[in-house]
RODOTI-107135 format. One record per residue (C-alpha): residue number from 1; residue in one letter; x, y, z. Coordinates in Angstrom, 1 decimal, m for minus. Example, Ala and Ser with C-alpha at 12.3 -4.5 7.8 and 13.67 -1.06 7.14 Angstrom:
<sites>
SITE     k   r     east    north       up
SITE     1   A     12.3     m4.5      7.8
SITE     2   S     13.7     m1.1      7.1
</sites>
This chain:
<sites>
SITE     k   r     east    north       up
SITE     1   M     48.3     40.4    141.4
SITE     2   S     49.0     36.7    140.8
SITE     3   Q     46.6     34.6    138.8
SITE     4   T     46.1     32.4    141.9
SITE     5   S     45.0     35.5    143.9
SITE     6   R     42.9     36.6    141.0
SITE     7   R     40.9     33.3    141.0
SITE     8   I     40.3     33.6    144.7
SITE     9   F     39.1     37.2    144.3
SITE    10   L     36.9     36.3    141.4
SITE    11   L     35.2     33.5    143.2
SITE    12   A     34.8     35.6    146.3
SITE    13   G     33.3     38.5    144.3
SITE    14   A     30.9     36.2    142.4
SITE    15   S     29.7     35.0    145.8
SITE    16   A     29.4     38.5    147.2
SITE    17   L     27.2     39.7    144.3
SITE    18   A     25.2     36.6    143.8
SITE    19   L     21.4     36.9    143.9
SITE    20   P     18.8     34.4    142.9
SITE    21   G     18.3     34.5    139.2
SITE    22   V     21.7     36.2    138.3
SITE    23   V     23.5     34.2    135.7
SITE    24   Q     26.9     32.9    136.9
SITE    25   A     27.9     30.8    133.9
SITE    26   A     31.2     31.3    132.2
SITE    27   S     31.3     32.9    128.7
SITE    28   D     33.3     32.4    125.5
SITE    29   G     35.1     35.1    123.8
SITE    30   Q     35.7     37.3    126.8
SITE    31   I     36.6     40.9    125.9
SITE    32   V     38.3     41.7    129.2
SITE    33   N     42.0     40.7    129.4
SITE    34   P     42.8     40.8    133.2
SITE    35   D     46.5     41.0    132.6
SITE    36   T     46.1     44.2    130.5
SITE    37   V     43.8     45.8    133.1
SITE    38   D     46.3     44.8    135.9
SITE    39   R     49.2     46.3    134.0
SITE    40   V     47.4     49.7    133.5
SITE    41   M     46.0     50.0    137.0
SITE    42   S     49.3     49.1    138.7
SITE    43   G     50.9     51.6    136.4
SITE    44   F     48.7     54.3    137.7
SITE    45   V     50.1     53.7    141.2
SITE    46   K     53.6     53.1    140.1
SITE    47   D     53.7     56.3    138.1
SITE    48   G     52.2     58.4    140.9
SITE    49   R     49.1     59.3    139.1
SITE    50   V     46.9     58.0    141.9
SITE    51   A     47.6     56.8    145.5
SITE    52   G     45.3     53.8    145.0
SITE    53   C     42.7     52.5    142.6
SITE    54   S     40.3     49.6    142.3
SITE    55   A     37.9     48.2    139.6
SITE    56   L     35.2     45.6    139.1
SITE    57   I     34.0     44.3    135.7
SITE    58   W     31.2     41.9    134.9
SITE    59   E     30.9     40.4    131.4
SITE    60   K     28.2     38.1    130.1
SITE    61   G     26.6     37.4    133.5
SITE    62   R     29.8     36.7    135.5
SITE    63   E     32.5     38.6    137.2
SITE    64   A     35.4     39.0    134.7
SITE    65   Y     37.8     41.1    136.7
SITE    66   F     38.5     42.6    140.1
SITE    67   G     41.7     44.4    141.0
SITE    68   A     42.9     46.8    143.7
SITE    69   F     46.2     48.5    143.8
SITE    70   G     48.0     51.0    146.0
SITE    71   Q     46.7     52.7    149.0
SITE    72   A     43.3     54.0    150.1
SITE    73   D     45.0     56.1    152.7
SITE    74   R     48.7     56.7    152.0
SITE    75   E     49.3     58.4    155.4
SITE    76   T     48.1     55.5    157.4
SITE    77   G     49.2     52.8    155.0
SITE    78   R     45.7     51.4    154.5
SITE    79   A     45.6     49.4    151.2
SITE    80   M     42.9     49.9    148.6
SITE    81   R     40.5     47.0    148.9
SITE    82   R     37.3     45.6    147.5
SITE    83   D     35.3     47.0    150.4
SITE    84   T     37.0     50.4    150.5
SITE    85   I     34.3     53.2    150.7
SITE    86   V     34.9     56.1    148.3
SITE    87   Q     33.2     59.4    147.5
SITE    88   I     31.4     59.0    144.2
SITE    89   F     30.4     62.6    143.7
SITE    90   S     28.5     62.9    140.4
SITE    91   M     27.9     59.1    140.2
SITE    92   T     25.2     60.1    142.6
SITE    93   K     23.2     61.6    139.7
SITE    94   P     22.2     58.3    138.0
SITE    95   I     20.9     57.1    141.3
SITE    96   T     18.7     60.2    141.6
SITE    97   G     17.5     59.6    138.1
SITE    98   V     16.5     56.0    138.9
SITE    99   A     14.7     57.1    142.0
SITE   100   L     12.8     59.8    140.0
SITE   101   M     11.9     57.4    137.3
SITE   102   T     10.3     55.0    139.8
SITE   103   L      7.9     57.8    140.4
SITE   104   F      7.4     58.3    136.6
SITE   105   E      6.3     54.7    136.4
SITE   106   E      3.7     55.5    139.1
SITE   107   G      2.3     58.3    137.0
SITE   108   R      3.4     61.0    139.4
SITE   109   F      4.7     63.3    136.7
SITE   110   G      5.2     63.5    132.9
SITE   111   L      8.4     64.3    131.1
SITE   112   E      6.8     67.2    129.3
SITE   113   D      5.2     68.7    132.4
SITE   114   P      6.3     72.3    133.1
SITE   115   I      8.5     72.0    136.1
SITE   116   A      6.4     74.7    137.9
SITE   117   Q      3.5     72.3    137.8
SITE   118   H      5.3     70.3    140.6
SITE   119   L      7.6     73.0    141.9
SITE   120   P      5.6     76.2    141.8
SITE   121   E      8.6     78.2    143.2
SITE   122   L     10.0     77.9    139.7
SITE   123   A      7.0     79.5    137.9
SITE   124   G      7.6     82.5    135.7
SITE   125   L     11.4     82.2    135.3
SITE   126   K     13.0     85.0    133.4
SITE   127   L     15.8     84.8    130.8
SITE   128   S     19.0     86.8    131.2
SITE   129   A     19.3     89.6    128.6
SITE   130   G     22.7     91.0    129.4
SITE   131   V     23.5     93.7    132.0
SITE   132   D     22.7     97.4    132.3
SITE   133   A     25.2    100.2    132.8
SITE   134   K     25.5     99.3    136.5
SITE   135   G     26.3     95.7    135.8
SITE   136   E     22.9     94.5    136.9
SITE   137   V     21.3     91.6    135.0
SITE   138   L     18.5     92.5    132.6
SITE   139   T     15.8     90.0    131.9
SITE   140   Q     13.1     89.1    129.4
SITE   141   P     10.5     86.3    129.1
SITE   142   P     11.9     83.1    127.7
SITE   143   A     10.3     81.5    124.6
SITE   144   R      9.0     78.8    126.9
SITE   145   Q      9.3     77.7    130.5
SITE   146   P     11.5     74.7    131.4
SITE   147   R      9.9     71.2    131.4
SITE   148   V     10.8     68.3    133.6
SITE   149   I     12.7     66.6    130.7
SITE   150   D     15.0     69.7    130.5
SITE   151   F     16.2     69.0    134.1
SITE   152   L     16.8     65.3    133.3
SITE   153   R     19.1     66.1    130.3
SITE   154   H     20.7     69.3    131.5
SITE   155   T     18.9     71.7    129.2
SITE   156   S     16.9     73.7    131.7
SITE   157   G     18.6     77.0    130.8
SITE   158   F     20.0     77.4    134.3
SITE   159   A     23.7     78.5    134.4
SITE   160   S     26.5     76.2    135.3
SITE   161   G     28.8     76.7    138.3
SITE   162   A     31.3     78.2    135.9
SITE   163   A     29.1     81.1    134.8
SITE   164   Q     30.8     84.4    134.7
SITE   165   G     29.8     87.9    135.8
SITE   166   K     26.8     89.0    137.8
SITE   167   L     24.6     86.1    136.6
SITE   168   G     27.2     83.7    137.9
SITE   169   E     27.3     85.4    141.2
SITE   170   L     23.5     85.2    141.5
SITE   171   Y     23.5     81.5    140.6
SITE   172   R     26.2     80.6    143.1
SITE   173   A     24.5     82.6    145.9
SITE   174   A     21.3     80.8    145.3
SITE   175   S     22.9     77.4    145.0
SITE   176   G     24.9     77.8    148.1
SITE   177   D     28.4     76.7    149.1
SITE   178   G     27.6     73.0    149.4
SITE   179   P     24.3     71.5    150.5
SITE   180   V     23.8     74.1    153.2
SITE   181   K     20.2     74.9    152.3
SITE   182   T     17.1     72.7    152.7
SITE   183   Y     15.4     71.8    149.4
SITE   184   A     12.6     74.2    150.2
SITE   185   D     15.0     77.1    150.7
SITE   186   Y     17.2     76.0    147.7
SITE   187   V     14.3     75.8    145.2
SITE   188   R     12.9     79.1    146.4
SITE   189   A     16.2     80.8    145.9
SITE   190   M     16.7     79.2    142.4
SITE   191   G     13.3     80.5    141.4
SITE   192   Q     14.7     84.1    141.7
SITE   193   V     17.7     83.5    139.4
SITE   194   P     17.4     84.3    135.7
SITE   195   L     18.0     81.6    133.1
SITE   196   E     21.3     81.8    131.2
SITE   197   H     19.9     80.1    128.0
SITE   198   E     16.5     79.5    126.5
SITE   199   P     15.3     76.1    127.8
SITE   200   G     16.2     73.2    125.4
SITE   201   T     18.9     75.2    123.5
SITE   202   A     22.1     74.4    125.4
SITE   203   W     23.6     71.6    127.5
SITE   204   R     25.0     73.0    130.8
SITE   205   Y     26.2     70.9    133.7
SITE   206   G     24.8     72.9    136.6
SITE   207   D     22.2     72.2    139.3
SITE   208   D     19.6     70.4    137.2
SITE   209   V     19.9     67.2    139.2
SITE   210   E     19.4     69.2    142.4
SITE   211   I     16.1     70.2    141.0
SITE   212   Q     15.4     66.5    140.4
SITE   213   G     16.2     65.8    144.0
SITE   214   A     13.7     68.5    145.1
SITE   215   L     11.1     67.0    142.8
SITE   216   V     11.6     63.5    144.3
SITE   217   E     11.1     65.0    147.8
SITE   218   R      8.0     67.1    146.7
SITE   219   L      6.3     64.1    145.0
SITE   220   T      6.9     61.7    147.9
SITE   221   G      6.9     63.9    150.9
SITE   222   Q     10.0     62.0    152.1
SITE   223   P     13.7     63.0    152.4
SITE   224   L     15.7     62.0    149.3
SITE   225   A     18.0     59.8    151.4
SITE   226   E     15.0     57.9    152.6
SITE   227   V     13.6     57.4    149.1
SITE   228   F     17.0     56.1    148.0
SITE   229   A     17.1     53.6    150.8
SITE   230   E     13.5     52.3    150.3
SITE   231   R     13.5     52.2    146.5
SITE   232   I     17.1     51.3    145.6
SITE   233   F     19.6     50.6    148.3
SITE   234   K     17.6     48.1    150.5
SITE   235   P     16.2     46.1    147.5
SITE   236   L     19.6     45.9    145.9
SITE   237   N     21.4     45.2    149.2
SITE   238   M     23.7     48.2    148.8
SITE   239   V     24.7     48.2    152.4
SITE   240   D     27.6     50.6    152.2
SITE   241   T     26.1     53.4    150.1
SITE   242   S     25.0     56.5    152.0
SITE   243   Y     25.5     60.2    152.4
SITE   244   F     27.0     59.9    155.9
SITE   245   V     29.8     57.4    156.7
SITE   246   P     29.3     56.3    160.3
SITE   247   V     32.2     56.1    162.7
SITE   248   E     32.3     52.3    162.6
SITE   249   K     32.9     52.3    158.8
SITE   250   R     35.5     55.0    158.7
SITE   251   G     38.4     52.5    158.8
SITE   252   R     37.3     51.6    155.3
SITE   253   F     36.9     55.2    154.1
SITE   254   A     39.4     56.3    151.5
SITE   255   G     41.5     59.5    151.7
SITE   256   M     41.2     62.2    149.1
SITE   257   Y     44.2     63.3    147.1
SITE   258   S     44.7     66.4    145.0
SITE   259   R     47.0     66.2    142.0
SITE   260   D     48.7     69.4    141.0
SITE   261   A     49.9     70.5    137.6
SITE   262   A     53.3     68.9    138.3
SITE   263   G     51.6     65.6    139.0
SITE   264   E     52.3     65.6    142.8
SITE   265   L     49.6     64.1    145.1
SITE   266   T     48.6     65.9    148.2
SITE   267   A     46.4     64.5    150.9
SITE   268   G     43.7     66.6    152.5
SITE   269   V     40.1     67.8    152.5
SITE   270   A     40.6     71.0    150.5
SITE   271   F     37.6     70.0    148.4
SITE   272   G     35.1     67.5    149.5
SITE   273   G     37.3     65.1    151.5
SITE   274   D     35.0     65.4    154.5
SITE   275   L     31.6     65.7    152.8
SITE   276   N     30.6     62.3    154.1
SITE   277   L     31.8     62.9    157.7
SITE   278   K     29.1     65.5    158.6
SITE   279   T     25.3     66.0    158.1
SITE   280   W     23.9     68.6    155.8
SITE   281   A     20.7     70.6    155.4
SITE   282   R     19.7     68.4    152.5
SITE   283   S     20.8     65.2    150.8
SITE   284   P     22.0     66.4    147.3
SITE   285   G     20.7     64.7    144.2
SITE   286   S     23.8     65.5    142.3
SITE   287   Y     26.7     64.5    144.6
SITE   288   V     27.9     63.5    148.1
SITE   289   L     27.0     59.8    148.1
SITE   290   A     29.8     57.3    149.2
SITE   291   S     29.8     53.7    148.0
SITE   292   T     31.9     50.6    147.4
SITE   293   L     32.7     48.6    144.3
SITE   294   D     30.2     45.9    145.0
SITE   295   D     27.4     48.2    145.9
SITE   296   Y     27.8     50.4    142.8
SITE   297   M     28.1     47.3    140.7
SITE   298   R     24.8     46.0    142.0
SITE   299   F     23.2     49.3    140.8
SITE   300   A     25.0     49.1    137.4
SITE   301   L     24.0     45.4    136.9
SITE   302   M     20.4     46.4    137.7
SITE   303   L     20.7     48.8    134.7
SITE   304   Q     22.4     46.2    132.6
SITE   305   G     19.5     43.9    133.5
SITE   306   E     17.0     46.5    132.2
SITE   307   G     15.8     47.4    135.7
SITE   308   A     16.2     44.0    137.4
SITE   309   L     19.0     42.3    139.4
SITE   310   G     18.1     38.7    139.9
SITE   311   D     14.6     38.5    141.3
SITE   312   V     14.6     42.2    142.4
SITE   313   R     13.1     44.7    140.0
SITE   314   I     13.6     48.4    140.4
SITE   315   L     12.4     49.7    137.0
SITE   316   K     10.6     48.4    134.0
SITE   317   P     12.7     47.5    130.9
SITE   318   E     11.1     50.2    128.9
SITE   319   T     12.0     52.8    131.5
SITE   320   V     15.7     51.9    131.5
SITE   321   R     15.7     52.0    127.7
SITE   322   L     14.1     55.4    127.9
SITE   323   M     16.8     56.6    130.3
SITE   324   A     19.5     55.2    128.1
SITE   325   S     18.2     56.9    124.9
SITE   326   D     19.6     60.3    123.7
SITE   327   H     17.1     63.0    124.6
SITE   328   L     19.1     66.0    123.4
SITE   329   P     17.0     68.1    121.0
SITE   330   A     17.8     67.7    117.3
SITE   331   G     20.3     70.3    116.2
SITE   332   L     21.5     71.2    119.7
SITE   333   T     25.2     72.0    119.1
SITE   334   D     26.0     74.1    122.3
SITE   335   R     27.1     71.2    124.4
SITE   336   S     29.8     72.7    126.6
SITE   337   W     32.4     70.1    127.6
SITE   338   L     30.1     67.1    126.9
SITE   339   V     31.9     67.0    123.4
SITE   340   N     35.1     65.9    125.2
SITE   341   K     33.5     62.6    125.9
SITE   342   G     33.3     61.6    122.3
SITE   343   A     30.3     60.8    120.1
SITE   344   V     27.7     61.0    122.8
SITE   345   G     24.3     62.4    123.5
SITE   346   F     22.6     62.6    126.8
SITE   347   G     19.8     60.5    128.2
SITE   348   I     18.2     60.7    131.7
SITE   349   D     21.3     61.3    133.9
SITE   350   F     23.6     59.3    131.7
SITE   351   A     25.8     60.2    128.7
SITE   352   V     24.7     57.9    125.8
SITE   353   R     27.2     56.8    123.1
SITE   354   V     25.6     57.4    119.7
SITE   355   G     28.6     56.8    117.5
SITE   356   P     32.0     54.9    117.6
SITE   357   P     35.2     56.7    118.5
SITE   358   Q     36.8     58.3    115.4
SITE   359   K     40.3     58.7    116.7
SITE   360   N     42.6     57.4    119.5
SITE   361   S     42.2     60.6    121.5
SITE   362   E     38.5     59.8    122.2
SITE   363   P     37.5     57.6    125.1
SITE   364   F     36.7     54.2    123.7
SITE   365   G     33.2     52.6    123.8
SITE   366   H     30.5     50.9    121.9
SITE   367   V     27.3     52.5    120.5
SITE   368   G     24.5     52.1    122.9
SITE   369   E     26.7     52.3    126.0
SITE   370   F     25.6     54.6    128.8
SITE   371   F     27.8     55.9    131.5
SITE   372   W     28.7     58.7    134.0
SITE   373   D     31.7     59.6    136.2
SITE   374   G     32.6     61.6    139.3
SITE   375   Y     34.8     64.5    140.2
SITE   376   A     37.3     62.2    142.1
SITE   377   T     38.0     60.3    138.9
SITE   378   T     35.4     57.5    139.4
SITE   379   L     33.5     56.0    136.5
SITE   380   F     30.9     53.4    135.6
SITE   381   W     29.4     52.3    132.3
SITE   382   V     26.9     49.8    131.0
SITE   383   D     27.7     48.3    127.5
SITE   384   P     24.5     46.4    126.5
SITE   385   A     26.0     45.2    123.2
SITE   386   N     28.7     43.3    124.9
SITE   387   D     26.9     42.6    128.2
SITE   388   L     29.7     44.3    130.0
SITE   389   T     29.4     46.5    133.1
SITE   390   A     32.4     48.3    134.6
SITE   391   V     33.1     50.3    137.8
SITE   392   F     36.4     52.1    138.5
SITE   393   F     37.3     53.9    141.7
SITE   394   T     40.1     56.2    142.8
SITE   395   Q     40.1     59.4    144.9
SITE   396   T     42.0     61.8    142.8
SITE   397   I     41.0     65.4    142.2
SITE   398   P     40.5     67.4    140.1
SITE   399   Y     38.9     65.0    137.6
SITE   400   Q     41.5     63.2    135.6
SITE   401   D     40.1     62.4    132.2
SITE   402   A     43.3     60.9    130.9
SITE   403   I     43.3     58.2    133.6
SITE   404   L     39.7     57.2    132.8
SITE   405   K     40.5     57.1    129.1
SITE   406   D     43.5     54.8    129.7
SITE   407   W     41.4     52.6    131.9
SITE   408   R     38.6     52.3    129.3
SITE   409   D     41.2     51.4    126.7
SITE   410   A     42.6     48.7    129.0
SITE   411   V     39.2     47.2    129.6
SITE   412   Y     38.6     46.8    125.8
SITE   413   D     42.3     46.0    125.2
SITE   414   V     42.3     48.8    122.6
SITE   415   T     46.1     48.7    121.9
SITE   416   A     46.1     45.0    121.1
SITE   417   R     42.9     45.2    119.1
SITE   418   G     43.6     48.4    117.2
SITE   419   A     40.0     49.5    117.9
SITE   420   A     40.3     53.1    116.9
SITE   421   K     42.2     55.0    114.3
SITE   422   G     43.5     58.6    113.9
</sites>
């Protein structure tokens, strides 16, 4: 991308995101080097790691970078653009967390409330205690029942989707193959599944945010998608973020590409490519939303602004600080694959960086940063210390952590700065 084109895009982007009260002034000492980010992103396409990718970065109150490379749909020749709509998968989770915390501010629940106080279908959950001679799951009472906070930090005790044996079978049967159950049916089924771990003793990336979605619906009496629209999307002018992509917008909807062990990209809908082209029994709290760079950046800038974007306030500053704090219990060492993300804890639907990277193999970041990503190799983060907010999109499955690490390093120009050692 030429520097002339970049200036045009930056001016257009600043205008697209501008709201009353958002600072647009230039800054000194910018961290982001656009040439470095361009080189890395164009390299992703050139090397065949992705069909297309795009990114948007704001730093110190202004747009510092926009870039789009390659194709959103290789088969039709559609280019990756700023307004391309992509599936964000688990980047839905922080949106669910924000919606839920608006209800927390209204006093509708407490973090330490037993979950069964609000979802009585989850009362009296049992703990798995192995299997009998016939392979059936044995149970015993847990030391305590899960609390709301457990479902916000992934320590409820429920199994993950990768659970093995009979317990895994029970979990997957209750959860369903996609959002095919209403929240009422889903919660009722999950209430019959034994916990895999004592609540608060292990981090497992399972269905905890689906329980958050059920809690939002139970507390409001509204569908989750309606709550999102009223409390987040309409106030923030996120006009292209939804569960269902209507026909008139499908010309901007990106294709999904599967990358095999040999690095070859294959187009198709083998997993999730058509999630947003049909309606489901429920709007999942943990995945399925589709969005654009500008829409998700508005959401991220709201978090950077401690709950406000311009004159629009979604959350109180203290609530955002609460969400961006590490809530994992002291001494919790069973963290599954969360350890692969570096020196992080977990807040309310975000990973939270609690220490600097110790070696080059770790994803780069600054202490206090909070972030999350999605199955199709999407990522966002908020770096309060540097007033930097970043969003990266591609549609490449399964999740490609090496791509996201390379992009993080490019944003902070790690190679040039020698930011990490080891």
